[in-house]
All heavy atoms as an XYZ file, in Angstrom:
861
protein
N       9.785      9.063     16.102
C       8.303      8.899     15.489
C       8.373      8.939     13.982
O       8.912      9.996     13.520
C       7.405      9.949     16.205
C       6.061      9.824     15.857
C       5.250      8.710     16.421
O       5.879      8.120     17.499
N       4.070      8.359     16.133
N       7.718      7.998     13.404
C       7.787      8.111     11.906
C       6.303      8.360     11.442
O       5.397      7.816     11.975
C       8.067      6.618     11.318
C       8.009      6.666      9.837
C       9.554      6.366     11.794
N       6.178      9.270     10.565
C       4.925      9.510     10.005
C       4.784      9.033      8.524
O       5.781      9.139      7.792
C       4.631     11.134     10.055
C       4.380     11.656     11.345
C       4.086     13.041     11.368
O       4.535     13.783     10.535
N       3.401     13.503     12.389
N       3.719      8.499      8.120
C       3.435      7.869      6.900
C       2.212      8.608      6.316
O       1.156      8.634      6.971
C       3.201      6.405      6.890
C       4.266      5.545      7.608
C       3.767      4.167      7.657
C       5.607      5.686      6.847
N       2.399      9.152      5.113
C       1.283      9.898      4.424
C       0.948      9.346      3.207
O       1.928      9.262      2.263
C       1.701     11.352      4.269
C       0.510     12.094      3.608
C       1.962     11.955      5.659
N      -0.333      8.789      3.025
C      -0.633      8.071      1.777
C      -1.338      8.992      0.730
O      -1.995     10.076      1.274
C      -1.522      6.992      1.934
C      -1.098      5.826      2.961
C      -1.685      5.948      4.240
O      -1.981      6.975      4.687
O      -1.856      4.871      5.003
N      -1.276      8.865     -0.446
C      -1.956      9.605     -1.422
C      -2.090      8.799     -2.684
O      -1.597      7.640     -2.816
C      -1.095     10.860     -1.803
O       0.082     10.613     -2.282
N      -2.966      9.288     -3.492
C      -3.188      8.557     -4.879
C      -4.475      7.882     -4.932
O      -4.808      7.266     -6.048
N      -5.275      7.821     -3.917
C      -6.472      7.101     -3.986
C      -7.511      7.844     -4.829
O      -7.315      8.998     -5.156
N      -8.594      7.230     -5.147
C      -9.638      7.952     -5.776
C     -10.773      7.014     -6.438
O     -10.736      5.767     -5.945
N     -11.513      7.444     -7.337
C     -12.508      6.755     -7.931
C     -12.126      6.387     -9.352
O     -11.774      7.194    -10.114
C     -13.807      7.578     -8.023
C     -15.013      7.016     -8.754
C     -15.438      5.708     -8.020
C     -16.157      7.991     -8.857
N     -12.153      5.065     -9.661
C     -11.789      4.607    -10.899
C     -12.765      3.595    -11.399
O     -13.406      2.777    -10.619
C     -10.350      4.113    -10.869
C     -10.197      2.837    -10.017
C      -9.822      3.722    -12.284
N     -12.963      3.410    -12.755
C     -13.787      2.477    -13.267
C     -13.033      1.014    -13.340
O     -11.683      1.015    -13.347
C     -14.125      2.749    -14.755
C     -15.211      3.890    -14.801
C     -15.695      4.025    -16.143
O     -14.930      3.759    -17.168
N     -16.945      4.599    -16.290
N     -13.831     -0.008    -13.217
C     -13.203     -1.395    -13.339
C     -12.350     -1.398    -14.594
O     -12.622     -0.966    -15.625
C     -14.333     -2.377    -13.349
N     -11.250     -2.112    -14.314
C     -10.239     -2.148    -15.438
C      -9.221     -1.064    -15.400
O      -8.207     -1.105    -16.239
N      -9.463     -0.089    -14.711
C      -8.546      1.088    -14.617
C      -7.341      0.872    -13.658
O      -7.160     -0.210    -13.123
N      -6.472      1.906    -13.508
C      -5.412      1.856    -12.836
C      -5.298      3.011    -11.805
O      -5.811      4.188    -12.159
C      -4.176      1.866    -13.757
O      -4.185      0.835    -14.650
N      -4.492      2.756    -10.760
C      -4.141      3.905     -9.784
C      -2.732      3.564     -9.288
O      -2.410      2.356     -9.245
C      -5.196      3.918     -8.581
C      -6.475      4.568     -8.880
C      -7.351      4.341     -7.516
C      -6.367      6.031     -9.182
N      -2.156      4.603     -8.807
C      -0.883      4.404     -8.133
C      -0.921      5.033     -6.841
O      -1.000      6.316     -6.728
C       0.331      4.897     -8.969
C       1.764      4.496     -8.256
C       2.915      5.050     -9.104
N       3.148      6.413     -8.891
C       4.375      6.947     -9.115
N       5.353      6.265     -9.421
N       4.538      8.341     -8.911
N      -0.707      4.280     -5.747
C      -0.833      4.955     -4.438
C       0.651      5.235     -4.029
O       1.579      4.474     -4.417
C      -1.376      3.820     -3.423
C      -2.716      3.389     -3.724
C      -3.330      2.596     -2.595
C      -3.731      4.639     -3.950
N       0.733      6.303     -3.223
C       2.104      6.703     -2.660
C       2.137      6.635     -1.222
O       1.099      7.048     -0.643
C       2.644      7.958     -3.316
O       2.690      8.011     -4.629
N       3.195      6.311     -0.519
C       3.319      6.383      0.827
C       4.644      7.090      1.158
O       5.715      6.502      0.982
C       3.331      5.040      1.554
S       3.669      5.055      3.290
N       4.579      8.381      1.585
C       5.808      9.148      1.923
C       6.057      8.984      3.325
O       5.168      9.322      4.148
C       5.533     10.600      1.465
N       7.265      8.619      3.658
C       7.616      8.582      5.155
C       8.404      9.835      5.507
O       9.022     10.370      4.794
C       8.684      7.388      5.259
N       8.325     10.121      6.819
C       8.974     11.387      7.301
C      10.419     11.216      7.597
O      11.064     12.245      7.838
C       8.147     11.768      8.613
O       8.404     10.719      9.568
N      10.840      9.968      7.502
C      12.271      9.799      7.735
C      12.809      8.608      6.728
O      11.932      7.968      6.145
C      12.625      9.480      9.144
N      14.018      8.541      6.657
C      14.634      7.497      5.900
C      14.594      6.162      6.642
O      15.273      5.830      7.525
C      16.146      7.834      5.549
O      16.550      6.806      4.738
N      13.578      5.327      6.331
C      13.319      4.136      7.144
C      13.449      2.939      6.267
O      13.405      1.785      6.792
C      12.035      4.220      7.760
C      10.827      4.281      6.707
C      11.879      5.266      8.798
C       9.496      4.069      7.274
N      13.629      2.983      4.823
C      13.504      1.764      4.109
C      14.708      0.696      4.456
O      14.497     -0.397      4.414
C      13.748      2.197      2.597
C      12.401      2.458      1.858
C      11.471      1.272      1.977
N      11.880      0.055      1.115
C      11.925     -0.999      1.582
N      11.857     -1.359      2.810
N      12.445     -1.999      0.670
N      15.712      1.226      5.000
C      16.848      0.376      5.277
C      16.600     -0.447      6.601
O      17.310     -1.493      6.894
C      18.091      1.112      5.358
O      18.232      2.055      6.394
N      15.674      0.108      7.500
C      15.446     -0.498      8.675
C      13.992     -1.008      8.982
O      13.738     -1.692      9.945
C      15.867      0.511      9.825
O      15.008      1.683      9.713
C      17.325      0.774      9.853
N      13.092     -0.515      8.146
C      11.712     -0.993      8.245
C      11.143     -1.826      6.984
O      11.528     -1.376      5.827
C      10.796      0.093      8.428
C      10.852      0.755      9.823
C      11.794      1.522     10.235
C       9.894      0.346     10.803
C      11.805      2.106     11.558
C       9.942      0.950     12.021
C      10.933      1.740     12.473
O      10.926      2.308     13.745
N      10.459     -2.888      7.302
C       9.789     -3.507      6.192
C       8.508     -2.584      5.945
O       8.037     -1.979      6.928
C       9.275     -4.832      6.620
C      10.460     -5.794      7.178
N      11.467     -6.104      6.493
C      10.622     -6.277      8.373
C      12.287     -6.968      7.249
N      11.679     -6.985      8.398
N       8.049     -2.583      4.715
C       6.993     -1.795      4.294
C       5.822     -2.534      3.718
O       6.095     -3.530      3.023
C       7.322     -0.662      3.352
C       8.537      0.152      3.854
S       8.085      1.316      5.209
C       6.915      2.304      4.312
N       4.677     -2.099      3.878
C       3.577     -2.892      3.314
C       2.384     -1.950      3.096
O       2.197     -0.928      3.600
N       1.395     -2.593      2.210
C       0.203     -1.937      2.001
C      -0.835     -2.869      2.568
O      -0.859     -4.063      2.109
C      -0.125     -1.691      0.508
C       0.680     -0.424      0.005
C       1.915     -0.490     -0.573
C       0.330      0.937      0.058
N       2.400      0.840     -0.847
C       1.427      1.717     -0.673
C      -0.767      1.691      0.532
C       1.278      3.075     -0.616
C      -0.928      3.029      0.400
C       0.230      3.668     -0.174
N      -1.844     -2.267      3.206
C      -3.065     -3.109      3.729
C      -4.198     -2.445      3.095
O      -4.285     -1.289      2.819
C      -3.022     -3.034      5.262
C      -2.003     -4.016      5.894
C      -0.578     -3.619      5.911
C      -2.328     -5.158      6.559
C       0.368     -4.392      6.451
C      -1.384     -6.048      7.066
C      -0.077     -5.582      7.033
O       0.856     -6.392      7.717
N      -5.381     -3.188      3.140
C      -6.602     -2.456      2.821
C      -7.672     -3.076      3.814
O      -7.583     -4.124      4.433
C      -6.952     -2.778      1.419
C      -7.267     -4.199      1.030
C      -7.497     -4.359     -0.469
N      -7.811     -5.680     -0.873
C      -7.874     -6.114     -2.120
N      -7.666     -5.302     -3.148
N      -8.166     -7.388     -2.304
N      -8.711     -2.235      3.917
C      -9.905     -2.613      4.692
C     -11.116     -2.171      4.105
O     -11.362     -0.939      3.869
C      -9.813     -2.017      6.227
C     -10.905     -2.498      7.081
C     -10.601     -2.306      8.584
O      -9.707     -1.313      8.894
N     -11.052     -2.983      9.430
N     -11.905     -3.133      3.691
C     -13.294     -2.815      3.120
C     -14.347     -2.723      4.242
O     -14.128     -3.308      5.267
C     -13.559     -3.898      2.154
N     -15.493     -2.082      4.042
C     -16.501     -1.946      4.927
C     -16.931     -3.291      5.387
O     -17.128     -4.217      4.663
C     -17.563     -1.283      4.231
C     -16.968     -0.470      3.083
C     -15.773     -1.312      2.724
N     -16.955     -3.448      6.812
C     -17.388     -4.738      7.388
C     -16.403     -5.871      7.321
O     -16.772     -7.011      7.711
N     -15.236     -5.577      6.789
C     -14.187     -6.641      6.632
C     -12.963     -6.267      7.508
O     -12.726     -5.097      7.848
C     -13.796     -6.900      5.262
C     -14.994     -7.442      4.415
C     -14.417     -7.849      3.038
C     -15.652     -8.346      2.028
N     -15.087     -8.754      0.892
N     -12.107     -7.389      7.821
C     -10.884     -7.062      8.555
C      -9.921     -6.452      7.560
O      -9.807     -6.756      6.320
C     -10.440     -8.436      9.099
C     -11.205     -8.908     10.257
C     -10.672    -10.178     10.837
O      -9.857    -10.977     10.378
N     -10.842    -10.459     12.183
N      -8.907     -5.810      8.276
C      -7.886     -5.273      7.442
C      -6.936     -6.481      6.942
O      -6.682     -7.356      7.760
C      -7.017     -4.359      8.258
C      -5.961     -3.542      7.531
C      -5.226     -2.576      8.400
N      -6.196     -1.454      8.894
C      -5.928     -0.351      9.556
N      -4.711     -0.050      9.895
N      -6.854      0.488      9.904
N      -6.623     -6.367      5.590
C      -5.767     -7.511      5.157
C      -4.482     -6.938      4.438
O      -4.509     -5.786      3.863
C      -6.631     -8.264      4.112
C      -6.964     -7.465      2.911
C      -7.797     -8.341      1.888
O      -7.762     -9.543      1.931
O      -8.210     -7.677      0.900
N      -3.452     -7.768      4.537
C      -2.244     -7.514      3.750
C      -2.502     -7.560      2.256
O      -2.924     -8.504      1.692
C      -1.033     -8.382      4.134
C       0.229     -8.111      3.488
C       0.805     -6.800      3.721
C       1.222     -9.232      3.754
N      -2.051     -6.488      1.530
C      -2.110     -6.616      0.037
C      -0.753     -6.840     -0.594
O      -0.662     -7.656     -1.387
C      -2.613     -5.138     -0.327
C      -2.627     -5.153     -1.946
C      -4.144     -4.988      0.180
N       0.228     -6.132     -0.079
C       1.604     -6.345     -0.623
C       2.595     -5.777      0.408
O       2.420     -4.872      1.146
C       1.879     -5.478     -1.920
N       3.825     -6.446      0.360
C       4.815     -6.043      1.283
C       6.139     -6.184      0.689
O       6.330     -6.918     -0.260
C       4.772     -6.955      2.633
N       7.069     -5.353      1.127
C       8.516     -5.387      0.640
C       9.399     -5.322      1.931
O       9.189     -4.511      2.872
C       8.858     -4.196     -0.329
C       8.561     -2.945      0.210
C      10.197     -4.362     -0.822
N      10.353     -6.363      1.987
C      11.258     -6.271      3.129
C      12.385     -5.367      2.898
O      12.586     -4.774      1.948
C      11.748     -7.662      3.366
O      12.652     -7.971      2.259
C      10.761     -8.719      3.411
N      13.151     -5.172      4.055
C      14.379     -4.351      3.805
C      15.339     -4.758      2.810
O      16.058     -4.084      2.260
C      15.009     -4.104      5.164
O      15.361     -5.467      5.727
C      14.107     -3.466      6.173
N      15.138     -6.108      2.579
C      16.073     -6.743      1.547
C      15.661     -6.689      0.224
O      16.285     -7.081     -0.696
N      14.285     -6.208      0.006
C      13.776     -6.169     -1.251
C      12.898     -7.142     -1.733
O      12.255     -7.216     -2.801
N      12.726     -8.164     -0.890
C      11.764     -9.285     -1.244
C      10.368     -8.726     -1.109
O       9.929     -7.983     -0.186
C      11.984    -10.375     -0.219
N       9.561     -9.194     -1.980
C       8.130     -8.750     -2.087
C       7.245     -9.993     -1.872
O       7.510    -11.107     -2.123
C       7.817     -8.024     -3.388
O       8.069     -9.043     -4.479
C       8.575     -6.839     -3.553
N       6.084     -9.584     -1.425
C       5.004    -10.505     -1.189
C       3.586     -9.936     -1.353
O       3.481     -8.771     -1.162
C       5.055    -11.093      0.416
C       4.021    -12.203      0.686
O       3.941    -13.127     -0.037
N       3.286    -11.963      1.772
N       2.765    -10.760     -2.092
C       1.461    -10.230     -2.492
C       0.329    -11.175     -2.012
O       0.449    -12.387     -1.962
C       1.334    -10.134     -3.952
C       2.263     -9.055     -4.535
C       3.528     -9.518     -4.962
C       2.013     -7.797     -4.569
C       4.468     -8.630     -5.452
C       2.927     -6.879     -5.107
C       4.212     -7.279     -5.627
O       5.012     -6.335     -6.102
N      -0.856    -10.604     -1.671
C      -2.065    -11.344     -1.514
C      -2.335    -12.050     -2.916
O      -2.246    -11.430     -3.900
C      -3.216    -10.544     -1.139
N      -2.920    -13.213     -2.744
C      -3.181    -13.898     -4.033
C      -4.168    -13.153     -4.875
O      -4.108    -13.322     -6.143
C      -3.884    -15.388     -3.553
C      -2.786    -16.394     -3.011
O      -1.610    -16.123     -3.341
O      -3.330    -17.346     -2.412
N      -5.086    -12.481     -4.218
C      -6.113    -11.748     -4.921
C      -5.564    -10.595     -5.815
O      -6.250    -10.031     -6.685
C      -7.129    -11.126     -3.929
O      -6.528    -10.363     -3.114
N      -4.368    -10.231     -5.571
C      -3.832     -9.143     -6.403
C      -2.533     -9.345     -7.118
O      -2.040     -8.515     -7.915
C      -3.356     -7.868     -5.488
C      -4.669     -7.477     -4.570
C      -2.276     -8.134     -4.514
N      -2.147    -10.644     -7.043
C      -0.946    -11.135     -7.658
C      -1.216    -10.940     -9.235
O      -2.158    -11.227     -9.708
C      -0.611    -12.522     -7.472
C       0.061    -12.848     -6.196
C       0.296    -14.321     -5.895
C       0.981    -14.469     -4.550
N       1.239    -15.918     -4.300
N      -0.172    -10.256     -9.845
C      -0.196    -10.057    -11.302
C      -0.898     -8.749    -11.686
O      -0.831     -8.340    -12.871
N      -1.499     -8.169    -10.673
C      -2.185     -6.841    -11.010
C      -1.594     -5.638    -10.170
O      -1.509     -4.538    -10.643
C      -3.623     -6.970    -10.613
C      -4.461     -7.966    -11.297
C      -5.949     -7.933    -11.071
N      -6.267     -8.126     -9.707
C      -6.821     -7.238     -8.934
N      -7.344     -6.085     -9.460
N      -7.128     -7.579     -7.672
N      -1.077     -6.000     -8.978
C      -0.506     -4.900     -8.101
C       1.011     -5.040     -8.027
O       1.575     -6.223     -8.020
C      -1.033     -4.964     -6.850
C      -2.569     -4.537     -6.591
C      -3.287     -4.290     -7.763
C      -3.088     -4.387     -5.307
C      -4.516     -4.005     -7.598
C      -4.465     -4.060     -5.188
C      -5.229     -3.859     -6.293
N       1.658     -4.032     -7.873
C       3.212     -4.060     -7.731
C       3.543     -3.077     -6.584
O       3.367     -1.839     -6.806
C       3.836     -3.716     -9.045
O       3.447     -4.586    -10.114
C       5.400     -3.904     -8.925
N       4.361     -3.555     -5.745
C       4.883     -2.572     -4.604
C       6.346     -2.318     -5.020
O       7.238     -3.159     -5.569
C       4.878     -3.287     -3.355
C       5.212     -2.300     -2.203
C       5.640     -4.536     -3.085
C       4.946     -2.810     -0.852
N       6.732     -1.052     -4.873
C       8.046     -0.644     -5.142
C       8.421      0.508     -4.222
O       7.585      1.072     -3.492
C       8.171     -0.229     -6.561
O       7.292      0.791     -6.764
N       9.723      0.892     -4.209
C      10.081      2.065     -3.431
C      11.209      2.886     -3.973
O      11.873      2.331     -4.877
C      10.624      1.481     -2.056
O      11.807      0.677     -2.181
N      11.087      3.976     -3.600
C      12.124      5.043     -4.025
C      12.780      5.503     -2.807
O      12.360      6.399     -2.016
C      11.591      6.182     -4.845
C      12.579      7.235     -5.333
O      13.586      7.279     -4.812
O      12.270      7.890     -6.351
N      14.030      4.952     -2.452
C      14.600      5.269     -1.173
C      15.027      6.671     -1.114
O      15.104      7.248     -0.001
C      15.815      4.257     -0.964
C      15.410      2.898     -0.804
O      14.190      2.530     -0.647
N      16.330      1.905     -0.901
N      15.430      7.260     -2.180
C      15.906      8.699     -2.195
C      14.723      9.641     -1.806
O      14.956     10.608     -1.255
C      16.444      8.964     -3.549
N      13.556      9.186     -2.089
C      12.298     10.016     -1.838
C      11.601      9.556     -0.599
O      10.554     10.020     -0.163
C      11.347     10.010     -2.890
C      11.998     10.694     -4.210
C      10.843     10.824     -5.255
C      11.382     11.451     -6.513
N      10.427     11.478     -7.630
N      12.148      8.533      0.016
C      11.397      7.767      1.255
C      10.016      7.566      1.006
O       9.130      7.656      1.846
C      11.592      8.831      2.439
C      12.973      8.934      2.909
O      13.869      8.191      2.856
N      13.191     10.292      3.379
N       9.809      6.929     -0.209
C       8.446      6.770     -0.679
C       8.273      5.309     -1.171
O       9.180      4.834     -1.853
C       8.080      7.676     -1.791
O       8.186      9.094     -1.220
C       6.638      7.601     -2.243
N       7.095      4.727     -0.772
C       6.773      3.426     -1.319
C       5.519      3.509     -2.086
O       4.602      4.331     -1.749
C       6.598      2.540     -0.072
C       6.004      1.083     -0.571
C       7.844      2.276      0.748
N       5.492      2.944     -3.142
C       4.321      2.949     -4.015
C       3.640      1.611     -4.162
O       4.147      0.498     -3.927
C       4.843      3.262     -5.516
C       5.574      4.562     -5.591
C       6.970      4.539     -5.620
C       5.033      5.833     -5.686
C       7.781      5.654     -5.587
C       5.770      6.971     -5.617
C       7.129      6.864     -5.614
O       7.818      8.102     -5.719
N       2.334      1.641     -4.604
C       1.579      0.535     -4.930
C       0.952      0.785     -6.280
O      -0.034      1.539     -6.411
C       0.492      0.128     -3.868
C      -0.287     -1.148     -4.148
C       0.624     -2.271     -4.035
C      -1.453     -1.274     -3.242
N       1.436      0.274     -7.277
C       0.817      0.360     -8.569
C      -0.187     -0.632     -8.737
O       0.045     -1.891     -8.581
C       1.932      0.104     -9.775
C       1.387      0.259    -11.181
C       0.925      1.651    -11.570
O       1.674      2.638    -11.336
N      -0.289      1.738    -11.968
N      -1.406     -0.295     -9.123
C      -2.592     -1.109     -9.151
C      -3.116     -0.992    -10.634
O      -3.491      0.026    -11.047
C      -3.572     -0.731     -8.378
C      -3.137     -0.687     -6.749
S      -4.418     -0.337     -5.571
C      -4.758      1.374     -6.019
N      -3.275     -2.184    -11.395
C      -3.826     -2.180    -12.604
C      -4.947     -3.307    -12.659
O      -5.179     -3.886    -11.745
C      -2.700     -2.561    -13.749
C      -2.243     -4.062    -13.527
C      -1.576     -1.584    -13.667
C      -1.410     -4.408    -14.646
N      -5.721     -3.159    -13.740
C      -6.842     -4.069    -13.910
C      -7.687     -4.026    -12.484
O      -8.056     -5.188    -12.104
C      -6.443     -5.547    -14.223
O      -5.643     -5.448    -15.354
N      -7.997     -3.023    -12.101
C      -8.665     -2.831    -10.705
C     -10.121     -3.465    -10.981
O     -10.886     -3.292    -12.054
C      -8.859     -1.341    -10.381
C      -7.583     -0.982     -9.739
C      -7.491      0.576     -9.643
C      -7.373     -1.550     -8.434
N     -10.642     -4.100     -9.869
C     -11.905     -4.682     -9.813
C     -12.759     -4.153     -8.691
O     -12.180     -3.467     -7.794
C     -11.718     -6.171     -9.382
C     -10.974     -6.926    -10.393
C     -10.642     -8.399     -9.965
C      -9.769     -9.223    -10.888
N      -9.544    -10.645    -10.432
N     -14.086     -3.984     -8.909
C     -14.874     -3.576     -7.701
C     -14.659     -4.093     -6.352
O     -14.543     -3.365     -5.372
C     -16.337     -3.879     -8.089
C     -16.256     -4.048     -9.588
C     -14.908     -4.618     -9.952
N     -14.020     -5.311     -6.310
C     -13.730     -5.938     -4.936
C     -12.441     -5.393     -4.373
O     -12.122     -5.656     -3.253
C     -13.673     -7.437     -5.055
C     -12.811     -8.010     -6.239
C     -13.700     -8.332     -7.324
O     -14.628     -7.519     -7.790
O     -13.420     -9.396     -8.076
N     -11.759     -4.631     -5.194
C     -10.577     -3.798     -4.723
C     -10.971     -2.615     -3.886
O      -9.985     -1.926     -3.286
C      -9.559     -3.458     -5.841
C      -9.037     -4.792     -6.547
O      -8.726     -5.614     -5.765
O      -9.023     -4.560     -7.852
N     -12.228     -2.205     -3.808
C     -12.657     -1.031     -3.185
C     -12.338     -1.220     -1.710
O     -12.838     -2.294     -1.039
C     -14.215     -0.849     -3.408
O     -14.402     -0.538     -4.816
C     -14.686      0.332     -2.482
N     -11.693     -0.213     -1.148
C     -11.279     -0.326      0.208
C     -10.530      0.909      0.610
O     -10.159      1.733     -0.210
C     -10.414     -1.533      0.544
N     -10.287      1.100      1.928
C      -9.370      2.074      2.441
C      -7.984      1.399      2.485
O      -7.775      0.277      2.973
C      -9.654      2.752      3.733
C      -8.594      3.770      4.158
C     -11.085      3.411      3.776
N      -7.066      2.052      1.770
C      -5.737      1.434      1.706
C      -4.752      2.152      2.766
O      -4.687      3.414      2.696
C      -5.094      1.498      0.209
C      -5.813      0.646     -0.650
C      -7.071      0.556     -1.020
C      -4.952     -0.628     -1.138
C      -7.585     -0.365     -1.855
C      -5.611     -1.589     -1.959
C      -6.914     -1.383     -2.339
O      -7.445     -2.317     -3.129
N      -3.944      1.369      3.478
C      -3.072      1.851      4.533
C      -1.671      1.475      4.217
O      -1.418      0.364      3.917
C      -3.546      1.342      5.854
C      -4.888      1.732      6.303
C      -5.982      1.014      5.991
C      -5.028      2.967      7.060
C      -7.302      1.275      6.525
C      -6.280      3.292      7.479
C      -7.444      2.500      7.259
O      -8.737      2.924      7.623
N      -0.854      2.402      4.450
C       0.598      2.067      4.374
C       1.138      1.767      5.778
O       0.578      2.228      6.797
C       1.346      3.457      3.932
S       3.096      3.201      3.746
N       2.007      0.823      5.860
C       2.521      0.312      7.170
C       4.018      0.181      7.151
O       4.565     -0.217      6.069
C       1.781     -1.100      7.418
C       2.519     -1.871      8.625
O       3.372     -2.716      8.370
N       2.243     -1.531      9.855
N       4.652      0.511      8.118
C       6.098      0.281      8.212
C       6.290     -0.513      9.595
O       5.845     -0.042     10.643
C       6.803      1.626      8.256
N       7.130     -1.441      9.528
C       7.168     -2.181     10.813
C       8.538     -2.990     10.805
O       9.296     -3.152      9.868
C       6.188     -3.321     11.027
C       6.381     -4.370     10.050
C       5.956     -4.572      8.788
C       7.169     -5.740     10.377
N       6.347     -5.806      8.304
C       6.883     -6.556      9.222
C       7.732     -6.159     11.478
C       7.571     -7.856      9.145
C       8.227     -7.417     11.357
C       8.147     -8.179     10.276
N       9.090     -3.047     12.110
C      10.212     -3.877     12.427
C       9.981     -4.454     13.856
O       9.040     -3.970     14.425
C      11.478     -3.007     12.324
C      11.630     -1.960     13.430
C      12.900     -1.260     13.305
N      13.047     -0.156     14.243
C      14.027      0.702     14.339
N      14.944      0.750     13.388
N      14.070      1.654     15.371
N      10.654     -5.454     14.306
C      10.443     -6.120     15.554
C      10.252     -4.967     16.581
O      11.287     -4.210     16.804
C      11.441     -6.952     15.628
C      11.755     -7.519     14.401
C      11.688     -6.217     13.444
N       9.164     -4.937     17.370
C       9.013     -3.969     18.330
C       8.428     -2.666     17.966
O       8.287     -1.778     18.939
N       8.268     -2.371     16.713
C       7.810     -1.088     16.264
C       7.021     -1.182     15.052
O       7.334     -1.955     14.157
C       9.066     -0.144     16.113
O       8.736      1.086     15.527
N       5.953     -0.444     14.989
C       5.190     -0.300     13.775
C       4.429      0.990     13.537
O       4.125      1.616     14.671
C       4.003     -1.493     13.768
N       4.253      1.455     12.416
C       3.584      2.757     12.153
C       2.586      2.589     11.035
O       2.896      1.778     10.210
C       4.552      3.821     11.700
C       5.575      4.149     12.806
C       6.925      3.416     12.822
C       5.401      4.970     13.827
C       7.805      3.766     13.800
C       6.259      5.168     14.680
C       7.494      4.684     14.804
O       8.349      4.915     15.699
N       1.536      3.352     11.083
C       0.433      3.314     10.147
C       0.304      4.787      9.479
O       0.352      5.690     10.232
C      -0.813      2.827     10.745
C      -0.735      1.338     11.071
C      -0.502      0.799     12.313
C      -1.210      0.285     10.167
N      -0.487     -0.480     12.272
C      -0.949     -0.937     11.009
C      -1.505      0.126      8.861
C      -1.232     -2.226     10.442
C      -1.782     -1.235      8.432
C      -1.576     -2.302      9.191
N      -0.179      4.704      8.284
C      -0.735      5.983      7.728
C      -2.009      6.112      7.979
O      -2.780      5.310      8.641
N      -2.763      7.240      7.551
C      -4.091      7.605      7.857
C      -4.944      7.057      6.814
O      -6.234      6.917      7.061
C      -4.353      9.085      7.773
C      -4.486      9.679      6.460
C      -3.364      9.704      5.483
O      -2.161      9.498      6.002
N      -3.464     10.097      4.324
N      -4.507      6.369      5.669
C      -5.331      5.558      4.770
C      -5.776      6.531      3.715
O      -5.992      7.696      3.781
N      -5.961      5.925      2.559
C      -6.587      6.572      1.330
C      -7.550      5.710      0.666
O      -7.358      4.523      0.563
C      -5.371      6.911      0.382
O      -5.932      7.697     -0.732
C      -4.741      5.643     -0.370
N      -8.703      6.261      0.274
C      -9.846      5.521     -0.186
C      -9.675      5.242     -1.584
O      -9.205      6.175     -2.457
C     -11.066      6.469     -0.004
C     -12.374      5.751     -0.668
C     -12.811      4.560      0.133
O     -12.880      4.409      1.403
N     -13.030      3.368     -0.507
N      -9.806      4.044     -2.005
C      -9.937      3.571     -3.385
C     -11.287      3.076     -3.642
O     -11.702      2.043     -2.929
C      -8.826      2.549     -3.602
C      -8.999      1.798     -4.985
C      -7.341      3.039     -3.620
N     -11.936      3.511     -4.694
C     -13.239      3.048     -4.998
C     -13.215      2.686     -6.501
O     -12.895      3.457     -7.335
C     -14.294      4.051     -4.822
O     -14.285      4.493     -3.390
C     -15.671      3.656     -5.068
N     -13.645      1.377     -6.754
C     -13.796      0.958     -8.073
C     -15.202      0.629     -8.529
O     -15.784     -0.212     -7.895
C     -12.796     -0.285     -8.289
C     -12.752     -0.761     -9.746
C     -11.434     -0.154     -7.758
N     -15.581      1.315     -9.564
C     -16.953      1.283     -9.949
C     -17.127      0.215    -11.108
O     -16.142      0.169    -11.887
C     -17.543      2.540    -10.492
O     -16.846      3.070    -11.607
N     -18.299     -0.549    -11.057
C     -18.458     -1.529    -12.091
C     -18.999     -0.970    -13.322
O     -19.461      0.226    -13.406
C     -19.242     -2.620    -11.538
O     -20.491     -2.131    -11.015
């Protein structure tokens, strides 16, 4: 069983920055792809950014150039650096780890961007 714990959310003004962290309970980066999803009120959960076990990254068009996903394998932690935040980035952000046949989710961290 893998546990994922997100942190780093909060309230920030538009144009500001936040860095989210996702700490895994085990060393999983070599076997699990990792990703950040978000869910705004009344909307479906959507993929924001992902990184494969090989290090390839993928971003939603809405965050390209503003968000960066990275990982520190020694700390079993994945980060989401967010800059130039917009009110439409407001959502609960979830960390995800997956591989064929297995997936884990964190409990989520709230990000609120005020205009």
